[in-house]
C-alpha positions in Angstrom: 33.6 89.5 40.9 30.4 92.2 40.5 26.9 91.2 40.5 26.0 91.6 37.1 29.0 89.3 36.0 27.9 86.5 38.9 24.2 86.2 37.0 26.0 85.6 34.0 28.3 83.2 35.1 25.3 81.3 37.3 23.1 81.3 33.8 26.2 79.5 31.5 26.4 76.9 34.5 22.6 76.5 34.3 22.6 76.3 30.8 25.5 73.5 30.8 24.0 71.6 33.6 20.7 71.7 31.7 22.6 70.6 28.1 24.6 67.4 30.2 21.2 66.0 31.8 19.2 66.5 28.5 22.1 64.2 27.0 22.2 62.1 29.2 18.8 61.5 29.4 18.5 60.9 25.6 21.8 58.7 25.9 20.4 56.4 28.9 16.8 55.9 27.0 19.1 55.1 23.9 20.8 52.5 25.6 17.5 50.9 27.1 16.0 50.6 23.8 18.9 48.6 22.5 18.9 46.4 25.1 15.1 45.6 24.9 15.4 45.0 20.9 18.1 42.6 21.8 15.7 40.5 24.1 12.9 40.6 22.0 15.1 38.9 18.9 15.3 35.5 20.6 12.3 35.6 21.6 10.8 36.1 18.0 13.8 34.0 16.8 12.2 30.8 19.2 8.6 32.2 18.8 9.3 31.3 14.8 10.9 28.0 15.7 8.1 26.5 17.6 5.4 27.1 15.2 7.6 25.5 12.0 7.8 22.5 14.1 7.2 21.2 10.7 8.0 21.7 7.6 5.9 21.2 4.5 7.6 17.7 3.4 7.6 17.0 7.2 4.2 17.8 7.5 3.3 15.8 4.3 5.3 12.7 5.6 3.5 13.1 9.1 0.3 13.2 7.4 1.2 9.7 5.3 2.5 8.0 8.4 -0.7 8.9 10.2 -2.6 7.4 6.8 -1.0 4.7 6.9 -1.4 3.6 10.6 -5.2 4.2 10.3 -5.4 2.6 6.9 -6.9 -0.8 7.9 -8.5 -3.4 5.7 -12.6 -3.3 6.1 -12.3 -6.8 5.3 -9.3 -8.2 7.9 -10.8 -11.0 9.7 -13.3 -12.1 7.7 -14.0 -15.2 6.5 -16.0 -16.7 3.4 -19.0 -17.2 6.0 -19.7 -13.8 6.8 -20.3 -13.1 2.8 -21.8 -16.3 1.9 -23.5 -18.9 2.1 -22.6 -22.6 3.1 -24.4 -23.9 0.2 -23.1 -20.8 -2.1 -19.0 -21.6 -0.5 -19.7 -25.6 -1.0 -21.1 -25.1 -4.6 -18.3 -22.3 -5.5 -15.4 -24.9 -4.5 -16.9 -27.6 -6.4 -16.3 -25.3 -9.8 -13.2 -24.4 -8.3 -12.3 -28.2 -8.2 -13.7 -29.1 -11.4 -12.0 -26.5 -13.4 -8.7 -27.0 -12.1 -8.9 -31.2 -12.6 -9.4 -30.2 -15.7 -7.2 -27.4 -16.6 -4.4 -28.9 -14.5 -3.5 -32.1 -16.8 -1.4 -32.0 -20.0 -1.6 -33.7 -22.8 1.5 -33.2 -25.4 -0.4 -34.9 -28.4 -3.4 -31.8 -28.0 -1.9 -29.1 -25.8 -5.3 -27.5 -26.2 -7.2 -29.9 -24.6 -7.0 -28.7 -21.2 -8.1 -25.5 -22.0 -11.6 -27.3 -24.3 -12.3 -29.4 -21.0 -12.0 -26.3 -18.5 -13.8 -24.1 -20.5 -17.5 -24.8 -19.1 -16.6 -23.7 -15.7 -15.2 -20.2 -16.6 -17.7 -17.4 -17.7 -17.2 -15.4 -20.9 -14.6 -12.9 -20.6 -11.9 -15.7 -19.1 -13.2 -18.0 -22.1 -12.0 -15.4 -24.9 -8.5 -14.9 -22.9 -8.3 -19.0 -22.5 -9.0 -19.2 -26.0 -6.8 -16.9 -27.7 -4.0 -18.5 -25.5 -4.6 -22.2 -26.3 -1.8 -24.2 -27.7 0.7 -21.9 -26.6 2.2 -24.7 -24.4 4.7 -26.8 -26.4 6.0 -30.4 -24.9 9.5 -30.8 -24.6 11.2 -34.3 -24.3 11.2 -34.4 -20.4 7.7 -32.4 -20.3 5.4 -33.8 -22.4 2.7 -34.4 -20.4 1.3 -33.6 -16.7 -1.0 -35.9 -14.7 -3.0 -34.6 -11.6 -2.2 -36.5 -8.2 -3.9 -34.6 -5.6 -5.7 -31.5 -4.9 -6.4 -28.7 -2.0 -8.8 -26.3 -2.1 -8.6 -24.0 0.9 -10.3 -20.9 2.0 -8.2 -17.6 2.2 -7.1 -15.8 5.5 -9.2 -12.6 4.3 -12.1 -12.7 2.4 -14.2 -10.2 0.3 -17.7 -9.8 -0.8 -16.7 -9.0 -4.2 -15.9 -12.6 -5.4 -15.5 -16.2 -3.2 -11.6 -16.1 -3.9 -9.9 -20.1 -2.9 -6.5 -21.2 -2.9 -5.9 -24.3 -4.6 -3.0 -26.5 -4.3 -2.1 -29.1 -6.5 0.5 -31.7 -6.8 1.0 -33.9 -10.3 3.9 -36.2 -12.1 5.7 -34.5 -15.2 5.8 -37.2 -17.9 8.1 -37.4 -20.6 7.0 -39.0 -24.3 7.4 -42.2 -23.0 5.3 -42.1 -20.1 7.9 -41.9 -17.6 7.7 -39.7 -14.5 11.1 -36.9 -15.1 9.7 -34.6 -12.3 6.9 -33.9 -9.2 5.0 -30.7 -9.8 3.2 -28.4 -7.4 1.5 -25.5 -8.0 -0.8 -22.9 -6.1 -3.7 -21.7 -8.3 -5.7 -18.3 -7.0 -9.2 -18.5 -8.0 -12.2 -15.9 -8.0 -15.3 -17.6 -8.3 -18.5 -15.7 -8.8 -21.7 -16.4 -8.7 -23.5 -15.7 -12.6 -27.5 -16.5 -12.5 -28.0 -19.5 -10.8 -24.4 -20.9 -11.2 -20.6 -19.8 -9.7 -18.1 -19.3 -12.5 -14.5 -18.9 -12.1 -13.8 -15.1 -13.7 -9.9 -14.8 -13.1 -7.3 -17.4 -12.3 -3.0 -17.5 -11.4 -1.0 -19.7 -11.1 2.4 -19.9 -8.7 4.1 -22.7 -9.3 6.0 -24.0 -6.1 10.1 -24.7 -6.1 
């Protein structure tokens, strides 16, 4: 082989080696990029999952739960004596008692009598409401009248400064038109009593007949 041929052959070998080297370099770089990308994807997914611990609905539910746990009544454990003097409490109880003593009895011959008799112990708003319902009760053969037999005024488990709230438990006899006892009655009244000017008045009440 002459010197010229050797030089050409040597150059060809160098070119081939250079091409193989460059090709191998770029192939390895491509492989490294793919491997790096596949490693980042799980990390990014894990990061997204950790940031999305709560969906919007779950966040709202979590806030509501925390709010419910913190919503404690400011009057929990309070008694009437925490807001009112003993004199006011006793006066409120007397008004409540007088109201029930006049409102509870029923006379079948004059069904509006109980409302008329209890009006002096209520405020103007309640008076209008009671007068609009006067006479709605209709006596029957077995329930012609009702007589008060016992009354017990109790303070509430949780008092408020807005009004004196009282529970009044009542026992009575239900009678027919002949005056014979046909049934025994137990009713619990929930009353709100407020001071207006210098005297207490019943401003609201509800009744719950006991079984």
